[in-house]
VOTIKOL-975420 format. One record per residue: x, z, y of N, C-alpha, C in turn. Coordinates in pm, whole numbers, padded with zeros to 5 digits, always signed. Layout:
REM VOTIKOL-975420
XZYXZYXZY;...
This chain:
REM VOTIKOL-975420
-01020+01980+05875-01149+01914+05852-01182+01922+05703;-01302+01969+05669-01341+01983+05529-01378+01847+05472;-01353+01833+05342-01388+01709+05275-01540+01697+05261;-01586+01573+05262-01728+01549+05246-01772+01593+05107;-01879+01669+05101-01928+01721+04974-01977+01607+04886;-01936+01610+04757-01979+01508+04663-02123+01533+04620;-02200+01428+04598-02342+01446+04564-02364+01507+04426;-02474+01580+04415-02524+01633+04288-02655+01561+04261;-02664+01491+04147-02778+01404+04119-02851+01456+03996;-02979+01479+04011-03059+01533+03902-03136+01423+03829;-03160+01448+03701-03247+01362+03621-03199+01220+03602;-03070+01203+03580-03013+01069+03559-03028+01029+03412;-03083+00911+03387-03094+00862+03249-02980+00763+03221;-02907+00790+03114-02794+00706+03076-02846+00582+03004;-02801+00466+03050-02854+00339+02999-02765+00273+02895;-02633+00289+02910-02541+00214+02823-02407+00287+02818;-02315+00230+02743-02178+00281+02736-02087+00184+02809;-02005+00236+02900-01912+00153+02977-01784+00128+02897;-01699+00042+02951-01578-00001+02880-01487+00115+02844;-01479+00217+02928-01390+00330+02901-01456+00439+02819;-01578+00414+02771-01645+00510+02685-01737+00607+02756;-01741+00602+02889-01832+00688+02964-01973+00632+02960;-02071+00723+02980-02207+00678+02995-02224+00602+03125;-02316+00506+03126-02339+00424+03245-02485+00439+03287;-02506+00466+03417-02639+00472+03474-02637+00401+03609;-02756+00380+03665-02766+00320+03797-02853+00410+03883;-02800+00447+03999-02870+00535+04091-02880+00464+04226;-03000+00434+04268-03023+00365+04395-02939+00237+04404;-02933+00166+04294-02861+00039+04291-02711+00050+04275;-02660+00172+04266-02515+00191+04251-02483+00237+04110;-02373+00185+04056-02331+00221+03921-02274+00363+03921;-02312+00440+03820-02262+00577+03802-02207+00591+03661;-02078+00627+03649-02016+00654+03520-02016+00804+03496;-02059+00846+03376-02073+00988+03346-01997+01021+03218;-01905+01116+03228-01826+01159+03112-01915+01230+03010;-01885+01204+02881-01948+01273+02769-02101+01265+02774;-02151+01145+02805-02294+01119+02803-02317+00988+02729;-02428+00977+02658-02454+00859+02577-02592+00803+02611;-02618+00677+02574-02748+00617+02606-02865+00701+02556;-02963+00722+02645-03080+00802+02612-03073+00943+02664;-02954+00993+02698-02942+01125+02758-03006+01124+02897;-03071+01235+02933-03112+01261+03071-03032+01381+03119;-02956+01364+03228-02859+01466+03268-02861+01488+03419;-02821+01609+03457-02787+01636+03596-02637+01616+03610;-02596+01541+03712-02457+01497+03723-02394+01547+03852;-02276+01608+03839-02194+01639+03954-02097+01525+03976;-02113+01454+04084-02024+01342+04115-01890+01397+04165;-01779+01346+04111-01648+01389+04157-01563+01275+04213;-01619+01154+04210-01547+01040+04268-01649+00941+04324;-01625+00900+04448-01710+00799+04511-01621+00685+04559;-01648+00566+04509-01572+00448+04548-01670+00338+04590;-01617+00237+04655-01703+00126+04694-01757+00059+04567;-01885+00063+04550-01947-00005+04437-01978+00082+04318;-01917+00205+04309-01949+00289+04194-01918+00435+04224;-01974+00522+04142-01944+00665+04145-01914+00710+04002;-01845+00822+03988-01825+00880+03856-01841+01031+03866;-01878+01091+03753-01898+01235+03754-01909+01290+03613;-01953+01416+03604-01962+01482+03474-02097+01553+03462;-02134+01581+03338-02263+01643+03312-02259+01790+03352;-02348+01826+03441-02363+01965+03481-02469+02034+03394;-02570+01957+03355-02675+02009+03267-02734+01894+03187;-02749+01919+03057-02815+01822+02970-02964+01854+02973;-03039+01772+03047-03183+01795+03062-03257+01758+02935;-03225+01642+02880-03287+01596+02756-03183+01518+02677;-03163+01562+02554-03063+01496+02470-03118+01367+02412;-03034+01266+02406-03070+01140+02342-03101+01164+02195;-03196+01087+02143-03225+01094+01999-03106+01049+01917;-03016+00975+01978-02898+00924+01906-02787+01029+01899;-02790+01129+01983-02681+01227+01996-02667+01308+01867;-02542+01326+01823-02514+01409+01705-02429+01529+01748;-02432+01633+01667-02359+01756+01699-02209+01733+01680;-02127+01765+01780-01982+01749+01762-01929+01842+01655;-01834+01792+01576-01780+01870+01465-01667+01962+01507;-01607+01937+01625-01489+02013+01667-01529+02123+01764;-01480+02246+01744-01514+02356+01836-01457+02337+01976;-01360+02247+01992-01297+02225+02122-01361+02110+02199;-01464+02049+02142-01525+01934+02209-01577+01974+02347;-01556+01885+02443-01602+01910+02579-01493+01964+02669;-01390+02026+02609-01276+02075+02685-01153+01991+02652;-01126+01976+02522-01018+01887+02479-01056+01744+02516;-00961+01668+02563-00989+01531+02606-00997+01430+02494;-00960+01471+02371-00962+01377+02260-01098+01369+02193;-01116+01266+02108-01237+01251+02026-01364+01260+02109;-01367+01191+02224-01477+01204+02320-01609+01149+02267;-01604+01064+02163-01726+01003+02110-01783+01076+01989;-01746+01202+01969-01802+01278+01857-01954+01285+01862;-02011+01280+01982-02156+01294+01997-02231+01164+01968;-02155+01059+01938-02214+00927+01912-02201+00896+01763;-02310+00858+01696-02299+00822+01554-02193+00716+01533;-02122+00726+01421-02007+00638+01401-02047+00491+01401;-02165+00459+01345-02209+00320+01343-02223+00268+01485;-02273+00351+01577-02287+00309+01716-02151+00294+01782;-02056+00381+01748-01921+00367+01801-01866+00229+01767;-01884+00190+01641-01833+00060+01597-01902-00055+01670;-02034-00042+01690-02107-00146+01762-02055-00162+01905;-02028-00050+01972-01978-00057+02109-01837-00115+02113;-01754-00080+02016-01618-00134+02013-01621-00285+01987;-01709-00328+01898-01724-00471+01872-01763-00544+02000;-01858-00488+02073-01903-00551+02195-01795-00549+02302;-01715-00441+02302-01605-00432+02397-01506-00548+02377;-01474-00578+02253-01383-00690+02223-01444-00821+02272;-01570-00844+02242-01636-00969+02283-01637-00982+02435;-01676-00871+02503-01686-00876+02649-01551-00905+02714;-01446-00840+02665-01317-00857+02730-01257-00995+02702;-01276-01047+02584-01224-01181+02556-01299-01287+02636;-01428-01269+02652-01507-01371+02722-01505-01354+02873;-01506-01230+02923-01515-01207+03067-01378-01210+03134;-01277-01153+03067-01143-01152+03126-01069-01281+03093;-01073-01320+02966-01001-01441+02925-01080-01569+02941;-01212-01555+02963-01300-01673+02973-01281-01763+02850;-01274-01696+02734-01247-01766+02610-01377-01803+02539;-01374-01913+02470-01489-01958+02392-01473-01906+02249;-01568-01826+02204-01561-01766+02072-01675-01819+01987;-01641-01882+01875-01747-01929+01786-01805-01814+01705;-01721-01718+01668-01766-01606+01587-01666-01492+01599;-01718-01368+01594-01633-01250+01587-01672-01175+01459;-01576-01157+01370-01606-01090+01243-01647-00945+01268;-01734-00891+01183-01776-00751+01200-01656-00657+01195;-01654-00560+01284-01543-00467+01294-01523-00392+01163;-01398-00370+01127-01364-00294+01007-01354-00146+01044;-01454-00068+01004-01455+00075+01034-01359+00152+00946;-01328+00273+00989-01236+00359+00915-01313+00439+00810;-01263+00437+00688-01328+00516+00581-01322+00664+00614;-01209+00707+00669-01195+00845+00713-01223+00852+00863;-01317+00937+00902-01342+00955+01045-01301+01093+01092;-01251+01176+01000-01182+01299+01033-01053+01302+00951;-00953+01374+01001-00826+01391+00930-00763+01256+00893;-00771+01161+00986-00720+01027+00958-00582+01002+01016;-00533+01090+01102-00402+01067+01166-00289+01119+01078;-00176+01049+01081-00058+01096+01008+00046+01158+01100;+00017+01165+01229+00112+01222+01324+00037+01288+01439;+00080+01411+01475+00028+01479+01593+00141+01551+01664;+00131+01560+01795+00229+01631+01876+00158+01738+01959;+00218+01856+01961+00161+01969+02033+00261+02020+02137;+00209+02083+02241+00291+02135+02350+00270+02285+02367;+00380+02358+02387+00375+02500+02421+00363+02513+02573;+00283+02608+02618+00273+02634+02761+00248+02782+02785;+00316+02836+02888+00290+02975+02926+00172+02986+03023;+00106+02873+03048-00014+02873+03131-00121+02790+03061;-00180+02846+02959-00282+02771+02887-00406+02753+02974;-00488+02657+02934-00610+02628+03008-00712+02740+02987;-00764+02791+03096-00874+02888+03090-00985+02838+03181;-01105+02884+03154-01222+02831+03224-01226+02872+03370;-01190+02997+03398-01207+03046+03536-01085+03126+03580;-01069+03137+03711-00959+03215+03768-00975+03363+03733;-01099+03412+03730-01122+03553+03694-01073+03582+03554;-01099+03491+03462-01052+03509+03325-00900+03511+03320;-00836+03420+03394-00690+03412+03394-00628+03543+03442;-00687+03605+03542-00631+03728+03598-00639+03844+03501;-00732+03841+03408-00749+03952+03314-00662+03940+03190;-00587+03830+03176-00508+03806+03056-00369+03866+03067;-00317+03911+02953-00176+03952+02946-00089+03827+02940;+00042+03847+02956+00133+03732+02951+00122+03657+02818;+00113+03729+02706+00104+03662+02576-00030+03592+02561;-00136+03648+02617-00268+03586+02609-00277+03459+02694;-00188+03445+02791-00185+03325+02874-00119+03207+02800;-00048+03236+02692+00028+03132+02622-00063+03046+02535;-00030+02919+02526-00108+02828+02443-00021+02726+02374;-00070+02676+02261-00003+02570+02187-00109+02470+02146;-00101+02351+02203-00204+02251+02172-00184+02124+02250;-00293+02072+02307-00292+01943+02376-00305+01961+02527;-00243+01869+02600-00255+01870+02746-00399+01845+02789;-00441+01913+02893-00570+01889+02956-00556+01772+03051;-00649+01676+03045-00642+01559+03131-00641+01597+03279;-00547+01539+03353-00538+01564+03496-00463+01690+03533;-00411+01764+03434-00338+01888+03461-00210+01887+03377;-00100+01841+03435+00024+01826+03358+00074+01959+03304;+00041+02069+03372+00096+02199+03335-00002+02285+03257;-00116+02231+03218-00216+02309+03144-00232+02253+03003;-00234+02344+02907-00246+02307+02766-00363+02384+02706;-00447+02314+02633-00558+02378+02563-00505+02438+02433;-00524+02566+02416-00480+02634+02295-00573+02595+02180;-00520+02522+02083-00603+02466+01976-00606+02562+01857;-00726+02596+01814-00743+02679+01696-00760+02593+01571;-00836+02486+01584-00858+02397+01470-00872+02255+01520;-00795+02164+01464-00804+02023+01499-00843+01945+01375;-00934+01850+01392-00987+01771+01281-00920+01634+01268;-00807+01617+01333-00743+01485+01332-00643+01465+01218;-00582+01573+01171-00475+01560+01071-00494+01666+00962;-00467+01625+00840-00489+01715+00726-00391+01832+00729;-00425+01934+00652-00335+02048+00639-00206+02005+00569;-00094+02073+00600-00087+02208+00659-00075+02211+00812;-00122+02107+00882-00096+02098+01026-00151+02217+01103;-00277+02250+01083-00334+02362+01156-00263+02493+01120;-00239+02512+00991-00173+02635+00946-00032+02647+01004;+00041+02535+01008+00176+02534+01065+00174+02574+01213;+00084+02509+01287+00077+02535+01432+00044+02682+01460;-00055+02735+01389-00096+02873+01413+00013+02973+01372;+00082+02943+01261+00189+03032+01217+00302+03034+01319;+00345+02918+01364+00457+02911+01459+00418+02976+01592;+00296+02955+01635+00248+03019+01759+00258+03170+01747;+00209+03224+01636+00209+03370+01618+00350+03424+01605;+00435+03354+01531+00574+03399+01516+00644+03404+01652;+00624+03300+01732+00689+03295+01863+00644+03411+01952;+00515+03441+01950+00465+03552+02032+00519+03686+01984;+00520+03706+01853+00564+03835+01797+00713+03857+01814;+00790+03748+01827+00935+03762+01834+00991+03729+01973;+00906+03723+02072+00951+03707+02210+01015+03573+02241;+00973+03467+02172+01026+03334+02200+00939+03272+02310;+00994+03257+02429+00915+03217+02546+00850+03080+02527;+00721+03072+02562+00653+02944+02567+00699+02871+02693;+00699+02739+02686+00759+02659+02793+00681+02670+02923;+00755+02676+03034+00696+02673+03168+00703+02528+03216;+00589+02459+03213+00586+02317+03244+00609+02286+03391;+00589+02385+03477+00617+02365+03619+00765+02381+03648;+00827+02480+03586+00968+02510+03613+01062+02438+03518;+01009+02372+03416+01092+02305+03314+01194+02400+03251;+01144+02509+03198+01232+02602+03128+01151+02679+03024;+01222+02728+02924+01157+02804+02820+01223+02780+02686;+01178+02853+02585+01238+02845+02451+01160+02749+02361;+01029+02769+02348+00946+02687+02261+00884+02575+02344;+00906+02449+02304+00862+02337+02387+00756+02248+02321;+00787+02189+02206+00692+02097+02140+00701+02108+01989;+00596+02061+01923+00596+02043+01778+00550+01901+01748;+00606+01842+01645+00556+01714+01596+00542+01725+01444;+00424+01691+01393+00397+01698+01249+00359+01560+01198;+00426+01518+01092+00389+01394+01023+00343+01429+00881;+00239+01363+00836+00196+01370+00697+00184+01228+00645;+00212+01207+00519+00206+01072+00463+00101+01066+00353;+00060+00944+00320-00038+00924+00213+00021+00961+00077;+00153+00973+00070+00218+01014-00055+00228+01165-00067;+00177+01240+00033+00174+01385+00026+00293+01456+00088;+00379+01383+00157+00496+01445+00218+00465+01496+00359;+00545+01591+00405+00525+01653+00536+00658+01660+00610;+00660+01615+00736+00777+01630+00823+00737+01714+00944;+00822+01810+00978+00801+01892+01098+00923+01881+01186;+00901+01850+01315+01008+01852+01415+00973+01958+01519;+01060+02057+01532+01041+02164+01631+01132+02133+01750;+01073+02117+01867+01150+02089+01988+01162+02216+02071;+01285+02259+02092+01313+02376+02173+01351+02333+02314;+01334+02425+02409+01370+02398+02547+01509+02446+02583;+01540+02446+02712+01676+02477+02756+01719+02620+02725;+01624+02715+02711+01661+02852+02679+01707+02868+02535;+01688+02762+02454+01731+02766+02314+01868+02703+02294;+01933+02660+02403+02067+02603+02390+02166+02712+02352;+02255+02679+02260+02357+02775+02218+02417+02735+02086;+02549+02752+02074+02620+02710+01954+02622+02817+01846;+02713+02797+01748+02721+02887+01633+02745+03031+01678;+02667+03120+01622+02683+03263+01650+02613+03311+01775;+02556+03220+01854+02490+03261+01978+02355+03325+01948;+02304+03398+02047+02173+03460+02032+02064+03353+02018;+02082+03243+02092+01985+03134+02084+01980+03076+01942;+02096+03059+01879+02098+03006+01743+02028+03101+01647;+02050+03231+01662+01985+03329+01574+01833+03322+01587;+01785+03305+01711+01640+03295+01731+01585+03166+01671;+01656+03054+01693+01612+02927+01637+01604+02935+01485;+01713+02983+01425+01719+02989+01280+01616+03087+01222;+01590+03194+01295+01490+03289+01248+01354+03224+01234;+01316+03147+01335+01189+03076+01329+01188+02973+01217;+01292+02892+01211+01297+02784+01112+01299+02839+00969;+01372+02948+00947+01376+03009+00814+01238+03062+00774;+01168+03120+00871+01033+03170+00843+00938+03056+00806;+00952+02944+00875+00868+02828+00844+00896+02779+00702;+01024+02767+00665+01060+02721+00531+01004+02816+00424;+01012+02946+00451+00966+03045+00355+00814+03036+00335;+00741+03021+00443+00595+03024+00435+00535+02887+00400;+00610+02779+00419+00557+02645+00392+00655+02567+00305;+00665+02603+00177+00759+02533+00087+00723+02386+00067;+00600+02346+00104+00560+02206+00087+00622+02114+00190;+00691+02168+00291+00755+02082+00390+00867+02001+00326;+00860+01871+00342+00960+01781+00285+01083+01773+00372;+01061+01769+00504+01170+01744+00598+01147+01826+00724;+01245+01910+00759+01235+01995+00878+01352+01967+00971;+01320+01923+01092+01420+01896+01195+01398+01988+01314;+01505+02002+01393+01486+02062+01525+01564+01983+01629;+01516+01992+01753+01578+01925+01868+01585+02026+01980;+01696+02028+02053+01704+02106+02178+01694+02007+02292;+01587+02020+02370+01558+01924+02477+01561+01994+02613;+01671+01980+02688+01679+02041+02820+01632+01949+02933;+01583+01829+02898+01548+01728+02998+01419+01763+03072;+01388+01682+03169+01267+01701+03248+01144+01639+03187;+01157+01573+03072+01040+01516+03003+01048+01548+02854;+00938+01524+02784+00927+01566+02644+00988+01467+02545;+01027+01349+02588+01078+01250+02493+01212+01295+02436;+01232+01266+02308+01359+01305+02245+01425+01189+02171;+01383+01066+02203+01441+00950+02139+01590+00935+02164;+01638+00991+02277+01780+00981+02311+01857+01109+02279;+01794+01202+02206+01857+01329+02173+01885+01339+02024;+01976+01430+01988+02009+01450+01847+01900+01530+01777;+01851+01476+01667+01758+01550+01580+01840+01609+01465;+01839+01741+01452+01921+01810+01353+01836+01840+01230;+01880+01788+01114+01810+01816+00989+01843+01959+00946;+01740+02044+00941+01761+02185+00906+01730+02213+00759;+01633+02140+00705+01591+02168+00567+01527+02043+00508;+01554+02018+00380+01487+01910+00308+01554+01776+00324;+01476+01670+00306+01528+01534+00307+01531+01478+00448;+01612+01374+00468+01628+01318+00602+01507+01237+00648;+01418+01202+00556+01303+01118+00592+01188+01144+00497;+01070+01100+00538+00955+01094+00450+00922+00946+00429;+00837+00918+00330+00810+00779+00296+00660+00751+00294;+00625+00634+00345+00487+00586+00338+00484+00469+00241;+00378+00461+00161+00365+00357+00061+00256+00259+00102;+00284+00128+00089+00184+00025+00117+00202-00084+00012;+00106-00092-00082+00121-00175-00202+00251-00134-00270;+00342-00230-00296+00466-00191-00364+00581-00169-00266;+00551-00161-00137+00653-00139-00036+00659+00007+00003;+00781+00056+00023+00802+00193+00071+00870+00186+00208;+00814+00260+00304+00868+00258+00439+00926+00396+00472;+01054+00394+00509+01123+00517+00544+01087+00557+00687;+01049+00683+00705+01006+00732+00836+01090+00854+00873;+01172+00839+00977+01253+00949+01027+01186+01017+01144;+01254+01113+01207+01193+01189+01317+01165+01106+01441;+01234+00991+01455+01214+00905+01573+01140+00775+01540;+01100+00758+01415+01041+00632+01372+00900+00614+01426;+00864+00486+01447+00725+00453+01477+00658+00405+01350;+00537+00455+01327+00453+00404+01219+00309+00418+01265;+00224+00322+01230+00084+00330+01269+00027+00466+01229;-00048+00530+01320-00087+00669+01298-00210+00687+01208;-00273+00577+01170-00381+00582+01071-00335+00498+00952;-00277+00562+00851-00212+00489+00742-00309+00398+00668;-00427+00449+00637-00523+00371+00560-00569+00247+00637;-00598+00264+00766-00640+00149+00846-00525+00056+00877;-00402+00110+00882-00286+00023+00901-00276-00079+00788;-00303-00034+00667-00301-00126+00553-00407-00235+00568;-00527-00196+00613-00633-00295+00633-00595-00393+00745;-00535-00339+00852-00492-00423+00964-00389-00525+00917;-00287-00478+00845-00182-00569+00799-00237-00670+00698;-00337-00628+00620-00399-00722+00526-00471-00833+00600;-00535-00799+00713-00600-00902+00795-00495-00999+00848;-00384-00946+00898-00276-01031+00949-00226-01124+00839;-00207-01068+00720-00159-01150+00608-00260-01260+00573;-00388-01226+00574-00491-01326+00547-00486-01438+00651;-00467-01399+00777-00460-01500+00885-00339-01591+00868;-00226-01532+00830-00106-01611+00808-00124-01703+00688;-00179-01648+00579-00203-01727+00458-00292-01847+00485;-00403-01820+00559-00496-01928+00589-00430-02036+00674;-00346-01993+00768-00277-02089+00852-00179-02173+00775;-00103-02109+00685-00005-02182+00605-00074-02282+00513;-00186-02239+00453-00260-02329+00363-00310-02453+00436;-00354-02433+00561-00407-02546+00637-00298-02643+00680;-00174-02595+00687-00065-02680+00734-00012-02774+00625;-00035-02734+00497+00015-02812+00383+00164-02840+00397;+00240-02734+00422+00385-02747+00439+00451-02776+00305;+00566-02844+00308+00643-02866+00186+00751-02761+00169;+00741-02654+00248+00836-02543+00240+00765-02414+00278;+00823-02303+00236+00770-02175+00282+00796-02163+00432;+00701-02106+00506+00715-02106+00653+00821-02009+00703;+00871-02040+00821+00952-01944+00899+00855-01864+00985;+00861-01732+00970+00768-01644+01042+00846-01557+01139;+00803-01554+01264+00858-01462+01363+00759-01347+01382;+00811-01226+01378+00729-01107+01405+00782-01043+01533;+00710-01065+01642+00755-01017+01773+00695-00880+01802;+00777-00792+01858+00742-00650+01877+00724-00586+01738;+00825-00605+01654+00814-00573+01512+00816-00424+01482;+00857-00340+01578+00866-00196+01550+00966-00170+01440;+00925-00098+01337+01015-00071+01224+01003-00178+01116;+00946-00293+01152+00944-00407+01060+00833-00404+00957;+00732-00320+00975+00629-00307+00872+00554-00437+00848;+00509-00501+00956+00436-00628+00938+00530-00736+00884;+00651-00743+00939+00746-00845+00893+00773-00833+00743;+00796-00712+00696+00826-00692+00555+00702-00714+00469;+00587-00681+00523+00461-00704+00453+00436-00854+00431;+00489-00936+00523+00469-01081+00516+00585-01155+00449;+00690-01083+00414+00815-01149+00373+00799-01240+00252;+00709-01206+00160+00692-01288+00040+00631-01424+00071;+00566-01434+00185+00505-01562+00223+00604-01656+00289;+00721-01604+00329+00811-01676+00418+00941-01717+00351;+00999-01826+00403+01137-01857+00368+01230-01764+00444;+01186-01728+00564+01262-01636+00649+01164-01568+00743;+01184-01438+00765+01105-01366+00862+01201-01303+00963;+01173-01327+01091+01260-01282+01199+01184-01181+01284;+01236-01059+01295+01170-00956+01373+01250-00921+01498;+01181-00902+01609+01245-00863+01735+01172-00742+01791;+01249-00645+01839+01193-00519+01891+01286-00463+01997;+01226-00397+02098+01302-00342+02209+01385-00219+02169;+01333-00137+02078+01395-00007+02047+01499-00024+01936;+01627+00002+01965+01732-00016+01864+01711+00070+01740;+01665+00196+01758+01644+00284+01642+01538+00226+01548;+01436+00163+01606+01332+00103+01523+01388-00012+01440;+01474-00092+01503+01537-00204+01430+01627-00149+01319;+01694-00038+01346+01773+00026+01242+01686+00064+01122;+01569+00121+01150+01475+00155+01043+01427+00031+00969;+01401-00077+01044+01354-00201+00982+01457-00255+00883;+01583-00251+00921+01689-00301+00832+01701-00213+00708;+01688-00082+00728+01693+00010+00614+01576-00016+00519;+01455-00033+00577+01338-00058+00495+01350-00189+00417;+01408-00291+00481+01429-00418+00411+01523-00399+00292;+01630-00325+00315+01728-00302+00207+01668-00222+00094;+01594-00115+00129+01538-00028+00026+01432-00099-00056;+01369-00201+00000+01267-00276-00074+01320-00406-00134;+01451-00426-00122+01513-00543-00182+01470-00674-00118;+01439-00669+00011+01396-00790+00082+01515-00851+00154;+01553-00972+00114+01676-01034+00164+01652-01149+00261;+01525-01184+00284+01497-01298+00373+01449-01254+00510;+01493-01134+00553+01451-01082+00684+01573-01063+00775;+01553-01091+00902+01654-01068+01005+01587-00990+01118;+01655-00888+01171+01597-00806+01277+01693-00796+01394;+01636-00806+01516+01717-00806+01638+01655-00710+01739;+01744-00637+01809+01699-00542+01911+01728-00596+02049;+01634-00575+02141+01654-00616+02280+01521-00643+02347;+01527-00659+02478+01408-00692+02555+01357-00829+02511;+01231-00837+02476+01175-00960+02418+01200-01082+02506;+01180-01068+02637+01194-01183+02726+01339-01229+02735;+01434-01141+02700+01575-01179+02702+01621-01233+02567;+01570-01174+02458+01615-01215+02325+01552-01347+02283;+01419-01356+02299+01349-01477+02254+01369-01588+02355;+01452-01683+02318+01485-01795+02408+01494-01922+02325;+01508-02032+02395+01522-02160+02325+01647-02161+02239;+01756-02101+02289+01880-02094+02212+01861-02009+02086;+01790-01898+02100+01765-01810+01985+01687-01887+01878;+01588-01962+01919+01506-02037+01824+01588-02147+01757;+01674-02212+01833+01761-02316+01772+01852-02254+01667;+01899-02131+01693+01992-02066+01599+01921-02016+01474;+01800-01962+01489+01735-01893+01377+01618-01968+01317;+01588-02084+01372+01486-02168+01310+01357-02175+01387;+01297-02293+01386+01168-02316+01449+01061-02237+01375;+00985-02152+01444+00882-02075+01373+00760-02162+01341;+00715-02153+01217+00587-02215+01181+00472-02123+01219;+00496-01992+01206+00395-01891+01236+00460-01782+01321;+00389-01737+01424+00436-01626+01506+00330-01516+01504;+00374-01395+01475+00287-01276+01483+00331-01196+01605;+00235-01158+01686+00261-01079+01806+00187-00946+01796;+00258-00837+01818+00194-00705+01821+00255-00624+01936;+00226-00665+02061+00293-00604+02175+00235-00468+02213;+00300-00394+02303+00241-00270+02356+00119-00302+02441;+00055-00197+02494-00072-00214+02565-00064-00311+02683;+00054-00320+02743+00070-00408+02860+00066-00555+02824;+00072-00590+02695+00070-00730+02655+00208-00792+02664;+00214-00925+02669+00342-00994+02665+00383-01039+02805;+00513-01052+02823+00568-01098+02950+00543-01249+02965;+00518-01298+03085+00496-01442+03104+00609-01528+03050;+00734-01478+03058+00847-01555+03004+00835-01574+02853;+00784-01471+02785+00766-01480+02639+00659-01584+02607;+00550-01579+02683+00444-01679+02663+00497-01820+02684;+00580-01837+02785+00636-01969+02816+00723-02020+02701;+00809-01933+02646+00895-01974+02534+00810-02012+02413;+00705-01935+02387+00619-01963+02271+00546-02096+02288;+00500-02121+02408+00431-02248+02432+00524-02367+02408;+00650-02351+02447+00747-02459+02426+00789-02468+02280;+00796-02353+02211+00832-02355+02068+00719-02416+01985;+00595-02397+02030+00476-02459+01970+00462-02434+01820;+00461-02307+01777+00434-02280+01635+00294-02329+01599;+00276-02364+01472+00146-02419+01431+00037-02313+01434;+00073-02188+01405-00026-02080+01407+00035-01956+01471;-00049-01886+01548-00011-01755+01601-00117-01654+01561;-00072-01532+01536-00162-01421+01506-00129-01309+01604;-00222-01278+01692-00199-01182+01800-00274-01052+01769;-00197-00946+01748-00252-00813+01721-00240-00730+01848;-00348-00663+01888-00345-00591+02015-00422-00461+02006;-00368-00359+02074-00441-00232+02090-00513-00229+02224;-00509-00341+02298-00573-00350+02429-00633-00489+02447;-00759-00507+02408-00820-00640+02417-00822-00699+02558;-00810-00615+02661-00809-00667+02798-00683-00748+02825;-00565-00692+02794-00441-00767+02815-00428-00879+02711;-00482-00857+02594-00484-00963+02493-00562-01083+02546;-00676-01058+02609-00758-01166+02664-00682-01243+02771;-00610-01171+02854-00529-01236+02959-00425-01330+02898;-00357-01283+02793-00252-01364+02731-00312-01482+02654;-00424-01458+02587-00488-01567+02512-00536-01678+02604;-00572-01642+02727-00613-01744+02824-00500-01842+02851;-00377-01792+02851-00260-01879+02869-00244-01971+02748;-00256-01914+02628-00239-01994+02506-00352-02095+02486;-00467-02068+02546-00586-02150+02518-00572-02294+02565;-00473-02324+02647-00452-02462+02689-00397-02548+02576;-00337-02483+02475-00281-02558+02362-00332-02511+02227;-00402-02398+02224-00442-02338+02096-00592-02310+02093;-00648-02318+01973-00787-02282+01949-00794-02150+01872;-00888-02066+01911-00911-01941+01838-00991-01972+01712;-00939-01929+01597-01007-01958+01471-01058-01833+01401;-01012-01716+01445-01063-01592+01387-01042-01478+01485;-01143-01390+01496-01133-01267+01574-01179-01153+01483;-01092-01054+01463-01125-00944+01372-01090-00809+01434;-01189-00736+01488-01162-00601+01537-01142-00504+01419;-01058-00404+01442-01031-00300+01343-01032-00165+01416;-01106-00069+01362-01110+00063+01426-01003+00151+01366;-00900+00181+01444-00791+00268+01400-00815+00414+01441;-00900+00436+01543-00912+00570+01600-01059+00608+01621;-01127+00653+01514-01266+00697+01528-01282+00805+01635;-01397+00803+01699-01437+00900+01802-01362+00882+01933;-01287+00773+01944-01223+00737+02070-01272+00598+02109;-01239+00558+02231-01279+00424+02277-01180+00315+02237;-01070+00353+02177-00965+00256+02145-01006+00167+02028;-00966+00040+02036-00994-00054+01928-00876-00151+01915;-00843-00182+01792-00739-00281+01763-00808-00415+01738;-00742-00523+01774-00805-00654+01755-00702-00757+01711;-00741-00837+01612-00656-00944+01560-00720-01078+01592;-00642-01167+01653-00690-01301+01684-00593-01403+01624;-00648-01496+01547-00567-01606+01489-00591-01733+01569;-00481-01805+01598-00489-01927+01678-00420-02041+01605;-00479-02159+01613-00417-02281+01560-00381-02373+01676;-00263-02435+01664-00222-02530+01767-00312-02653+01761;-00357-02695+01878-00448-02809+01886-00371-02938+01860;-00427-03023+01780-00360-03150+01746-00377-03252+01857;
């Protein structure tokens, strides 16, 4: 039995922007979400999903462009899934993100907001990322089956980003506007070297191949880290053919890019791309690169987490510090506060706040991140910090708080899923005077704040844009315990 044909709808006018960044229209009383369309566009839409209450689709033809529409700066726009809001003026992007925060806090959390501070936009809207990861594939994305059949094996190879909805397809990137040079030059050089020297691009369906992934870090201090991830065909010890091929590539990279500060390689035979549990081998240069924030230096290794927009990370942490400062001032304490930094990562926020505290306690799930946090504390001469690794709901307990001190201030910066109910319960019982909740997902943040709202009042809401041209927004909320 053939599937029911999806409708093709002509002359649809886009009215607004939906929560996920798609254009929103209404057709015969039904909501229609349209990819890569903005308010004011008139488009013909091919519907590819029909659900009870809504449809979604993509632009088949742009009948009339919105007066607000701007020309995308990236040659890959429309195929690459990133930077989907390039066609929207940056000021409008910020307005929509601001409204997204308000809508989710009020509609999901049913929270009462007296004021939301204007969103802090990014000074850099291109080349703002300090980290990018690329994937090798022997089946790059092509527009049509006819085109694919006409390509040679080497022409089928690609190095770039995954295509949404196609785990085994990679868009071959020629130029990316997300990270400063030498990122593009590095990627293109390694791609060409691999093709010329017969280093197989990874087969994502069969999980085999020689060249698998690249990761490039750049810092505001001008340093560069490159991690080359090889696949199972690159396994081999001293004197093996695999080692000669690996070293040949790495030596060529060192020769052509003397500005590289730190060069690592990883051999990853696993079924997924993660290498947090694998050995990273330092091949050339220093073991780490460093990021500077005021007078603090943060050590970043091949497995370290650091906010991917360095400049906006500083603004974000400054907002957190302001919220903590304001809370401490209002408390009129006779001592420096005890601050807990939950989901501390590599301790960046904790160390940034350390001067305000008698003690700062950081907890994080990833042991390697806690290792980095302790190193960063030592290198910056910070002696009033303690860091613990483990699952938050298991580590943070009444006994833990009795041992390490009642928190006056708690900072939360959880992953997108938000906090576990057990963590919320412990915090409610600990009853810190002020909490500062940092979130990359205002929807789950709203859910968690609804729990806290029985005992806490929201005193500040500050959105921060970390990722221009995307729908993502960071949000900081400060809460005071109700007297």
